[in-house]
N, C-alpha and C positions, 0 to 999 in steps of 0.2 A: 641280384644274383646270389650273393653268399648267404642272405637271409632266407632264400628259396631253398637253397641247399640244406642249411642248418634245419629249417623246419620240415622238409622231407625226411631228413635223418632221424630227428627227434620223433616224428609220428610214426614212422616205420618201426623205430626201436621200441616205441611203446605198444606196438601191435596194430595201429589204425590203418585202414585201407580207404581207398577213395573211388568214387563213381561220379563221372563227370558227363552228364547228358546235356549239357547246354550246347546248342547247336552254334557253331563258330560264327555265323551271319548274324547273330543277335549282338547289337551293339547297345541297345537300351532296353531296361527291363526294371520292374519291381521285384527284387529278389526278398522273398520271406524266407526266414529260418525258424525252425522249431524241431522239438520241444526247447523250451526255456526254463529248465528246472534248477540250474546251479550257476555260479560263477565261472564255473569251468568252461561252460558251453560257448561263450565268448571267445575265450582263448583258442579253443579247438576249432571252432568255426573259422576264426581269422587264420590261423595256421593251415588249415585244410584249404581254404581259399587261396591261399598264398601258394600251396603246393599245386594246386590245380590251375593256377593262373587266372583266376578270377578277381578283377581288381573291383571288389564290391567298396561302395561309398557309404557313409553315414551322414544323416542331415544333422544339423546342428544350427542354432541361432547365430546369425551373421555376425553379431558383436563378439563372438569368442573367436572370430577368425582374425581378429587384429593382434598386433605384437602385445606381449610376448608369447601368448598361446597359439597363435595362428600357425606358424611354420610346423608347431609339433602336431597340430589337431590336423592340418592338411596332410603331414607325412603319414599319419595313421589312417587316413581315407575319408577325412571329414570334409563336407561341403556345406558352405553357409546358405542359410534360408534368411530372406528379407521379407517380412511381413509388413514394414511400414506403408503408410499411405504414400504414394507416388504423387498425387496431385491434390491440391486443395479441394475438398469437398467429395472426393472418392472414398468408398469404403475400404476398409483394411481387408486385405485378401484372406480368405481362410487359410488353414494349413494346408489342406488337401490341392487348392489352387495353386499355392506358394511351391509345393512339392512337385506339382505336375509341370508348373512353369520352368522348373530346372531342366528339364528334358528339352525345352526349346533353346536353352543357353549351353547344352553340352552335347555334342555329338555322340559322344560315347558316354553313357552312365548306366551303371549297374547300381540301383539304389537299395540297399540292405535295410529290411524292416523286420522288427520282432512283433509279430500280431497279437501275441498274449499280452504283452506291456508288463510283464511281471513274472517273477520266478516262482511265486505262489500258485497254488490252484486257481484256475480261472476257467469256467464253462461258457464263457461268452468272449470270442475274441473282438478285437477292435478292427473295424472294417475300412479304416482310412487306407489302408495299402491297395484294397480292391477299387476304391474310388479314385485314388491317384493314377492308378495303370489305367483305368476306364477314361477318365478325363485327359491323360497325356496320348492316349492311344498306343500304349506299349503293352506287353505281354508280362503275366506273372510267372516267375520261376520258383519251383519249390525246392528249397535246400533244407538239409536235416543232418542231425547227429543222433545216430542210433548206438547206444551205448552196449547192449548186449552183442550186437554185430560188430563193434568197434568200427563203424562206417561212417564216413562224412560224404555227402554227395548233393547234387543237383539232379532230381530225377526226372522231372518233367516240366513242360511248359504249358501255362492256361492262357488264353487268349480272351479277355473278358467280352462277354456278349451281351445281349440285350436281357439276358435271364440271369441275373444275379444269383439268384437261389440255386440254380442248377450248377452255375460255376463253383459257387461255394461249397456244394454238396460234393463235388469232385476233388475240390482241395481237401475237406475233412475227411473224405473217405481214403485218400493217400495218407495223411498223417495220423489217421486212426490206428494204423499198423506200426508206427514209429515208437520206440521206447526211450525214454530220456534217463538222465543218470538217477532221477528220482521220480519214477513212474507215477507215485501218488500225487505228484505236484503237476501233472499235466492232464489236460483235457483239451479235445478239439471243441469248436464251438457245436455244443449239443443241438441247438434248434436247426442245424443243418444236416443232423444225421437221420437216416431212416429207422424208424423204430418198427 
């Protein structure tokens, strides 16, 4: 509670505003956040989610969840992923399947993913977030940090359909209007833009 009050005070003092359009009935989703052009993005995003009451979790290899790092990582929102073979003769599960399986294990899970995968300019996004949501049967929430507006928010929800290209176009159309701290380091996935 104290952390949330301090986060709200700091963010408001520095001029940030918040827009939370996350429907309260959503207990599970893949939450993507962009643009990711600066190390500050992670801090502002985390503080913004804290202020808005969004309990976003980050996935990490489960071996890091053991002592002495485990308690700290869990406190920061870490959730362990186990990709080891469970039975002899089975194949190792893919990262997408392992992440999707977490939704079976947690009744409430808002899984944060940064689809650009880097702070450098990237004109093609990693689409694992989409496949995780589709496999798990959960929606995708679109979070953003818009520096010129000094606004952090979750604007809309996308329910993955059988037309990935159409869904990705809708996602890119939304992020195309958002500006990061260093706009020259941000691009949506250009193959899903209408030219």
